[in-house]
Each structure stands twice: as structure tokens, then as C-alpha cells.
C-alpha positions in Angstrom: -113.6 -5.0 133.2 -116.8 -3.8 134.7 -119.6 -3.4 132.2 -120.6 0.3 132.2 -124.1 0.7 133.7 -126.3 2.7 131.4 -126.5 6.4 132.3 -129.8 6.7 130.5 -132.6 4.4 129.6 -131.5 2.3 126.6 -134.1 1.1 124.1 -133.7 -2.7 124.5 -134.6 -3.2 120.9 -131.5 -1.7 119.3 -131.5 -0.7 115.6 -128.9 -0.7 112.8 -129.5 0.0 109.1 -127.7 -1.8 106.3 -127.6 -1.8 102.5 -127.7 -5.3 101.1 -124.4 -5.6 99.2 -123.8 -7.2 95.8 -121.1 -9.6 97.2 -123.6 -10.9 99.8 -126.2 -12.0 97.2 -126.7 -15.1 95.1 -127.0 -15.0 91.3 -130.7 -14.0 91.6 -129.9 -10.9 93.7 -131.2 -12.4 96.9 -129.2 -12.2 100.1 -127.4 -15.5 100.5 -128.8 -17.6 103.4 -125.4 -17.8 105.1 -125.0 -14.0 105.0 -128.2 -13.4 107.1 -126.2 -14.4 110.1 -123.4 -12.0 109.2 -125.9 -9.1 109.0 -127.4 -10.1 112.4 -124.0 -10.4 114.1 -122.7 -7.2 112.6 -125.9 -5.4 113.7 -125.6 -6.8 117.2 -121.9 -5.9 117.5 -122.7 -2.3 116.4 -125.5 -2.1 118.9 -123.4 -3.4 121.8 -120.7 -0.9 120.9 -122.8 2.2 120.3 -126.0 1.7 122.3 -124.5 -0.2 125.3 -121.2 1.7 125.3 -118.7 -1.2 125.4 -116.9 -3.4 123.0 -117.2 -7.1 123.2 -113.6 -7.7 122.0 -112.3 -5.5 124.8 -114.4 -7.4 127.4 -113.2 -10.8 126.0 -109.5 -9.7 126.0 -109.6 -8.3 129.5 -111.8 -10.9 131.3 -110.8 -14.0 129.3 -114.5 -14.8 129.3 -117.2 -14.6 126.7 -120.3 -16.0 125.1 -120.4 -18.8 122.6 -123.4 -19.9 120.5 -125.0 -23.0 121.8 -128.1 -23.0 119.6 -129.7 -21.0 116.8 -133.2 -20.9 115.3 -133.5 -18.9 112.1 -136.6 -18.3 110.0 -136.2 -16.9 106.4 -139.6 -15.3 105.7 -139.0 -12.7 102.9 -136.1 -12.2 100.6 -133.7 -9.3 101.2 -132.4 -8.2 97.8 -129.3 -6.5 96.4 -129.4 -2.7 97.0 -132.3 -2.9 99.5 -132.1 -0.9 102.7 -132.8 -3.1 105.7 -133.1 -2.7 109.4 -131.6 -5.1 111.9 -133.1 -4.9 115.4 -131.6 -7.1 118.2 -132.4 -7.5 121.9 -131.4 -9.5 124.9 -134.6 -11.4 125.7 -133.4 -13.7 128.4 -130.5 -14.3 130.8 -129.8 -16.3 133.8 -126.6 -17.4 135.7 -124.7 -18.5 132.6 -127.1 -18.3 129.6 -128.1 -15.5 127.3 -130.8 -15.4 124.6 -130.7 -12.8 121.8 -133.5 -12.1 119.4 -132.6 -10.6 116.0 -135.0 -9.3 113.5 -134.4 -8.3 109.9 -136.9 -5.8 108.6 -137.6 -3.7 105.5 -136.6 -0.1 105.7 -139.9 1.2 107.1 -140.2 -1.7 109.5 -143.5 -3.0 108.2 -142.2 -6.4 107.0 -140.4 -9.1 109.0 -137.9 -10.7 106.6 -136.1 -13.0 109.0 -136.0 -13.8 112.7 -133.1 -15.4 114.7 -133.0 -16.7 118.2 -129.5 -17.2 119.4 -128.8 -19.0 122.7 -125.4 -18.3 124.1 -123.4 -19.7 127.0 -121.0 -17.8 129.1 -117.6 -19.5 129.2 -114.2 -19.0 130.7 -111.8 -18.9 127.7 -108.8 -20.2 129.7 -110.4 -23.6 130.3 -113.3 -23.6 127.9 -115.9 -24.3 130.6 -119.2 -22.7 131.4 -119.0 -20.1 134.1 -121.5 -17.8 135.8 -122.3 -14.2 134.9 -120.9 -11.8 137.5 -123.4 -9.6 139.4 -122.2 -6.7 137.3 -123.2 -8.5 134.1 -126.5 -9.6 135.5 -127.2 -6.0 136.7 -126.4 -4.7 133.2 -128.6 -7.3 131.4 -131.5 -6.5 133.8 -131.4 -2.9 132.5 -131.4 -3.8 128.8 -133.5 -6.9 128.6 -136.6 -6.7 126.3 -139.6 -7.6 128.5 -141.9 -8.0 125.5 -142.6 -11.7 126.0 -141.6 -14.7 128.2 -139.1 -16.9 126.4 -140.3 -19.9 128.5 -143.9 -19.5 127.4 -143.6 -19.2 123.6 -142.0 -21.3 120.9 -139.9 -19.9 118.1 -142.6 -20.6 115.5 -145.2 -18.9 117.7 -142.9 -15.8 118.0 -142.4 -15.8 114.2 -146.2 -15.7 113.7 -146.7 -13.0 116.5 -144.1 -10.7 115.0 -145.2 -11.3 111.4 -148.7 -10.2 112.4 -147.4 -7.2 114.4 -145.3 -5.9 111.5 -148.1 -6.5 109.0 -150.4 -4.3 111.2 -147.8 -1.6 111.1 -148.3 -1.3 107.3 -151.9 -0.3 107.8 -150.8 2.6 110.1 -148.3 4.0 107.5 
């Protein structure tokens, strides 16, 4: 399966809106820590499907290749609460021959408060033998068109990025 090349410029920082559901919360009405990942993954899946124009499950079934999580860094900054409307923004922030890094942000509805940040490092594997494999030229070409070039992943730590984004979104409150 060849990944479809974008016909128009795609915003690399895709957006999905969610309502925090009762069943996802602890007894205090806060989003359960384990559910943050679910919201991030559901947001990313929606964005790949609707913004990028292809379904990960179709790619995996056809190619017998896919990405597996190697490492995650997750900061819980502000509570998401039952009934709250939140925004999930995700982006490809780095790729090379066999690695992929995704940044996921959870924000309040008006995108003026960073609630959580996730960095997810993925490795491309051949599902028939479970071994790392290289991205095809088609995949690398696709990622080159959708990568977020906002920062250099090799020159910033996760904690520095948390601080940078917290400051950025705080500055957005003053503009609204």
C-alpha cells in the first residue's frame, strides 16, 4: 500500500475535539491518568484517518508492517475533568530510517492551557518477524510533507519542551 501523498498542504499539528466522559474519570471527576493515553491515541488515529487520508489498520493489514511504541514521556500538568471539552493536537516531530516521534498535546477548549504533553517514540517493524525495518521512500516522502518543523527534537529535552509550550499557551490567554 502506497501512502497517499497529500494533495493539499496539511497542517502538521492536527486537531481533534473530545468531551471528557464520566467512565474515564476517577471518583473526583478528574480524567484517570491511564485514560490520557487513550485520548491521545484516539486523537492521533482520527487525525491520521481524516487529515492524512489513510487508515493505519489498512496499512498494517496490507503491508504487514507497522509502528510499535519504544518509549513514552508524559507530563500531567492540569486536570481534565468530567464534562470538559478538550482539544488533542498531535504531530509527527521527527522521523528517520526506522524511527518516528509523535508529539501529543491535550489542551482546554480555547487552546490557552496545556493540560498534558506526550512524546511517543515509535519503531517501524516487520510484523511477520517482529524485527525493525526501514521506512520505504514513499513513507519518508509522506512524513517529510507532514512533519512539524517547530523545533529540533535533538536539541531540546522533554522538560524544556513542556516549559516552552506551557509559556506559549499561557501567552495565548492574554490575546483572547
